[in-house]
N, C-alpha and C positions, 0 to 999 in steps of 0.2 A: 355331357353329351359327347360321344365319340365322333360322330359325323352327322351331316345334315339329315340323313334318312331317319335317324331316331326321332326327329321332331315330327315327322309324319306318322309315327307310331303312337304318339301320345294322344290320348283322348279322354273324354269324360262320359260316364254313364248318365242315364236320365236323372239319377239322384244326385249328381254332381261329383261323385267320387272319381278319382283318377283311375285310368285303366291304360295298359300298354297293349296296343293292337298287334296281332301277329303279322309277320311278313307273308306276302303271297308265296304260294308254293313255287318251287323252281323245277326245272326239267328233271333233276335227279330224283324227285319224289314220284315221278310218273313211271308206270310200267309201260315201256315202249312197245311191248308185244301186245298190249291191250288195244283192241281195235278203236275204241273211242278216243284214246289218247293219241294213237298214231294218226287217225284221220283228222283230229283237231289240229295237230301240229302240221300235218301235210296241207291242210286248208290254208294255214298262215303262210307256209312256204310257197304254195302255188299263187297266193295273192301277190307275194313279192315277185315271183317269176312273171306274173301278168304285167307288173309294172315295167319290167325289162322288155316285155313284148310290146308294150305301148311305145317305148323308146324306139324299138325297131320299126314300128309302124310310122312313127313321126319321121324317122330317117328316110324311109321309103317315100313318104309323101313330099318331104322337102326336096328330095332328089328328083322326083317327078316334076316338081315345079321348077327345079334348077336347070333343067335342060336334058337333052339326050345323053350327053357324056356322063353327067352325075347319075342319071337313072341307070345307065348301062353298068356303072360300077356297083351300084346296089344290087342290081339284078344278077351280076356275076357272083357277088357274095352269097346272095340268097339261094342261088342254084348250085353252089359248091356243096360238098358233103357236109361241111361244118354248118353252113346256112340251112340246109335241109334238115339236119339233125336238130338244130335249134328250132326250126319251124314245127317239126314233129313234136318236140318237147313242149312248145308253146300250145300246140293243139291239145295235147294231153292235159296240160295245166289248165287250159281254159275249160275243157269239159269237166275235169275233176272239180275245179273251183265252182263252176256253175251247178253241177249236180249236188255237191255237198252243201252249197248255199241254199238250194231248194230244201234239202234235208233240214238245215238249220231253221228255215222259215217254218217248216212243219213243227219243229220243236217250239218255236216262238208262239205258235198257235196252240200249243199244249198237246200235240200228238206225237206218239212214238217214243215216249220216255221209258217204257218198260224194257228191260235188258234184252229179251229175245227180239223185239222190234228194232231196237238200236243196232244190234248186230246184223239183222237181216237188211236193214236200210243201208248199213255200211257196206255190206257185200254188194248190194244193188248199185251203190255209187261206184265201187271198184269195177264191177263188170260193165256197167254203163259207160264208164270212162274208156275202158279198153275197146268196147264195141263201137262207140261213137267216134273215137279217134281213128280207128282203122277205116270205118265207113267214110269219114270225112276225107281221108287221104285217097281212098279208092275213087271217090267221086272227083276229087281234084285231079288225079292222074288221068282218069277218063276224059275229063274236060280239057286237059292240056294236050291230049293225043290227037 
C-alpha cells in the first residue's frame, strides 16, 4: 500500500471477492463551461462565502454589544468601498446559494432532471440572483436615504 487512501479503495463484492473502488472524480474531469458543473461548484463556493459573511455578522453584533466606539469602527469598515463591495458580494452569494438550494430541493424531490429543464432552471437561478441582488440593494439604498 502506497498511502492511507488506498485502504479506503479496497472493498468486497456481495460474493466476497475483492474489488478496488474507483477514486472520486476531481475538478479536472469536469467541463467548467457546462452549466451544471459550473453551478454545482459555484454553489459550494457561495456556501463558503456565506460562512465568511456570518463571521462579518458576528463581528458586527459583537461590536454593537461592545459599545459605540467598537460599533463605529465596524460601521466605518462596512461603509467603506471595500466593505460595500463585500456586502454586495455577500448579497449575491446569499441569493445564489438560496435559489440554487431550492433548485437542489426540487431535484431531491425528483423534479427537473431532464437536460432542458436543468439548463432552464440554471438560467433562472442566474437571472434570479442578479435581479434579487440589485433589488435588495435598491431597497437598502432607498431605506438608507
